[in-house]
C-alpha angles and dihedrals in degrees: 000000000000107000101180145020118218108220124213092262091057096253118123135222134184116278112258119181091197091065089057091047092051094046087055094049090049091049088051093050093049096039117040097358090235113133112200111155095178090062092048087050094050092048091046088052093047089052092051091048091047096053095035096113091053123092092209137010131194125236088242090057091051093048091047090053094047092049094048095042 
């Protein structure tokens, strides 16, 4: 399971799937205006599953996954 996320400044924080979900919801509201939390939750879960074998993951990797997914 992912234990940490490497931020842009090089520091690390514990992985938190809810932060990914909240960021997706915020992007939905500010982009298209569509608010579909169940989709954000599913994408956040897929991200966690996709990176589950890694000890750490960067913000850029998460963003790349979310944008492609």
